[in-house]
N, C-alpha and C positions, 0 to 999 in steps of 0.2 A: 750901443748895446744891441746884441743880437736878439734872437728868439728866446723868450723867457720860458723855461720849462719847469714843470713840477714832476717829481718822481714819488709816487705814492706806493708804499711797500718797499721803501728804500733799504730796509734792514735785511731783506732776503737775498738769496743768491742772485736771482735775476735783477733785483733792484740794485744791488751793488755793482753788477756788470753794467747796468744802464748808467750809473753815476760815472764809472770808469770811462765809458765810451763818450758820454756827453761832455765830460770835463775836457776832452781833447777835441771836441767838435768845433770847427772854425766859426760856426754861425749860431750856436746854441749856448745859452748860459743857464746853469742849474740855479733856479731861483727859490725852490721850495723842496724840502725833503720831508716826506710824511711817513709815519709808521704807526702801528697799533700798540702792541705791548712794549715796544722799544722807544716810544715817544719820550722825549726828555733826555735820551742818551745822545752822546756825540757820535759823529760818523766814525771817528777813530775807535770808539768802544765796540762797534759792531762790524766795521770793516777796517781793521788796522793797516791793511795793505794799500789803502787809498790815501792820496794827499788831501789837504783841507780837512784834517782830522777834527778841528774844533767846530765844524759845522754841526748844528743841533738838529736832531730829528724832531719835527713838530708833529702834533696830532693830525690824523687824516680828517680834515674838516674842509669841505668844499667852500664854505663861507670865508675861509682865510686865504683863498687863492686869487685875490684881486690882482690884476696885472699880469697874470700868467697867460701865455699864448698857447702852449701845448701842455698836455698832461699825459704822462706814461703811467699806466696802472699795472703794477706788478703784485696783484693781490690774489688770495686764494679764491677758489670757485665759490660763487655766491656773494662775494664781497665787493664786486666792482659795478654791478648793474646800476645801483642808485647813483653813485658818484659819477660814473661815466655818463649817465643820462643827464644829470643836472649840469655837469660841466659842458657837455655838448650843446645843451639848450641855451647856455649862457654865452655860446660863441667860442669856447675853447676847443681846439682840435684835440681829440682824445684817441690814444693808441693803447688799447686794452690787451695786455699780455695774458689775461685770464680767459676763462672759458665762457663767460656769461653771454657774449654776443656772437659766438662763432657759428652757431647753427642758423640755417636759412629759414626754418619754419618752426612754429611752436611744437608740432608733432615730433619732429626730429630731435628737438631739444629735450622733450619729455622722455623720448626713447633712450637718449644718451644718459640723462641725469636723474631719471626716476621721479620727476615732479614737474609741475607747470612752471613756465617762465613768468617772472613777476610783471614783465612788460612785453607780452607776446607781439603786440603790434609794432614794436621797435626793431625786431630782428631783421626784417627785410631792408632796413635803412642802413645797416652797418656793412661796410666793405670788408670782404675777406682778405686779410693782409698777406698774401703770398705774391710778391711783386712779379716774379718771373712768369707766373701763369695768369694773374688777374690784374696786371699793371695798368690796363686801360682805364680802370675805375679809380685810379689813385689821385690824379691831379685835382687839387681842391677838396679832396675828401676830408671831412671833419670828424668822422666816426669810423675807426678802423679796428677790426677784431683780428689781432695777430694770431696766426694758427698755432696749434699745439706742436711740440717738437717732433713727435712721432709722425703726425700727418705731413709736416713739412718734408721730411725725408721721403716718405712713401709717395707723396704726390709729385715731387720733383722727378722721381724715377719712373713713375708709371703714367702720369697724365699725358705726356707727349705721345706715348705709344698707344694709349687708349684713343686719343683724338685722331690718330692716323689709321685706326682700325688694324693695327699690327698685332694686337694681342686680344685674347678673349678669356672669359672665366673658365675654371675657377681661379680667382686671384688670391694669392697667399702672401702675407707680409709678416716676416719674422724680424723683430727688432731687438737690439741690445742697447741699454742705456747705462750711463754712470749714475752714481747715487745722487748727484745734485739735481737730477730730474725730478726727484721726489720732494724737493723743497728743503728748507733749513730746519723745520720743526724736529724736535727730539722724538724719535720713534725707535722702539726696540729692534725692529727689523732692519734699521739703517745704521746701527752701531758698527764699529770696526769688527768686533767679534762675530757679528752676524753676517757681515758682507765679505770679509777677507777670505780669499781662497775658496769662494763658492759662487755659483751661478744659479739663479732660480727664475722660473717662469711665473708670471702672475697675471691676474685679470683674464684668465683663459675664457674666451667666448663672451666676455662681459665688459671688456675695457671700453671706457667712454670715448676713446679716440677712434674706435672702429667706425661709428656713424659719421664722424668727421671725415675720415678717409673716403668713405663711400660717397658722401656729399660732394667732395672735391672731384672725384672721378666721374660722377654722374654729370657734372657740368660739362665734361668733355665727351662723354659717351652718348649723351642725349637720351639715356634710358637708365632704369635702375641697375645698380651694380652691387654685388655681394662680395665682401672681403672676409677672409679668415685672417685675423690679426692676433699675434702672440708676442707680447713684450717680455723681455728678460732683463733682470737686474744683474749687472756684472760688477766685479770689484775694481772700478776705476772712478775717478772723481767726476769727469765730464766727457761728453761725446756720445754720439749715437751712430750705430751701424745698422742699417735696415737692408735685409735681403728680401727682394720682392720677386715673385714669379707668377707667370700666367701662361696659358696656352698660346703657342705661336699661330697667328692667323696668316702670316706671310713671312717667308724666309728671306734673310739677307739684308734687311733694311733697318733693324732696330738701332744699331749704332749710329748710322747716318741720320736717322730721324731725331735722335737726342741731340746730336751735334748741330743740326739745323735750327732746332728750337733755341738752344742756348749759345749760339754763335756770338751774339752780341751782349750776353750777360756778363757783367763784371764779377759776379760772385759764384757762378756755376761753371765747372769744367768737367768735360767728359774724357775719361782717361782710358788708356789701353791696358791698364792693370787694375785689379781690385783695390779700392782705397782703404786706408787705415784711419782710425779716429785721431791718432796722434798728429796726422797731417793737417787737421783742421782746428784743433783745440786753440782757443784764443782768437779765432777769426770769424768772419761772417761768410766763409767759403763753404760751398757744397761740392763734393766730388762724387762723380757717378761713373760706374762701369757696367757695361751690358755684354752678355754673352748668350748665344743660342745653344741650347742643349738639344741637339737634333735627335739624340737617342730617346729622350722623353717628350720631345715636341714642345718644349717649354722655353720661354725667355726668362733669363735670370738677370736682375738688375740689382746692384749693390750701391748704396748711397751712404756717405759719411758726412755728418755735420757735427758741430759743437752744439749741444742742447741749450747752452746758455748764450751762444752767439746767434747763428742762423736759426736756431730753434727757439729763440726768445728775444733777448735784448738787442742783439745786432739786427735782427729782422725788423724789430719795432722801429729802430732808428732809420733803417733803410726805407720803411714805409713812410716815416715822417719826412724824410728828405724828398721823396717823390710827391707827397701830398702838398708840401710847402713850396715846391718849385726849386728846391736846392739840388745840387749835384747828388746823384744817387749814392755815390761812394763817400760822401762827406763824413768824416769822423770814423770811418770803418776801414778794416784791413782785410786783405786776402792772405796774409802771412800767418801761419800757425806757429806753434811752439814745438820745437824738437831739438834736443831730447826734452 
């Protein structure tokens, strides 16, 4: 028997993607599937596309997870802090796809989410789970906060340039996401009639992922960073395309700087053409393209990821592989779906 894993929040989109990936993982066995409102349902009732349809979704109860080595938490904001803390204290390696432990300070958490963190002294203990940029902290890590999908795309594109001093503010991030990024809950604004043939911006100047992007960039800038972030909902199921721009501080180096940072990364490729979301859907791959706009004196970096792959479930498994000493690519793919 390999590593025994629990997936809590298995009925959601990210939870289903976790089950799909882990079922094919050579070293991990899914030992527990947990859900809230769908507890008692079979996997086939909530994810008919997955094999093993007779597996039953159990309640989300930490006391029932004896014998589990790792836990993946794919729960809504505010729902994972207690389970994550209790499991980690019991010696279970926890990989939280939610937002409860992503921020590095209580102040930043409160700024992003509008209220105090229930365990503020625990925030500094959790590793920020973006392997390509923070991988040195991963080996042996037992508490990993998997980044948000928008911050993953923005940080992959901007952090190497900020670290090398090649760009400066103002930094602008415009992102487009498919509807699965909003979760599986029934919402009027996510119905087919509301989304089809329409694009809308939302969370202007207030989106909770902006402080997370600033936090990640500040780790490489060594100083406060201000980001203008605008997300857009577009009529597709999955995928994120982020267009990031900043003032050029040095000409002629941004492409090489990105290639140098990601030269040995199995999941990040720097392209000579702007990427498309269809090229990454179904994979853990991130595609990056950079160009210098000499007329405006700006660097423009575009990044494509699958919001359920590199932006959630795939990245969580990548983090677990590194933390557990397994091959980084185990169970994951760089091949997308086209058409």
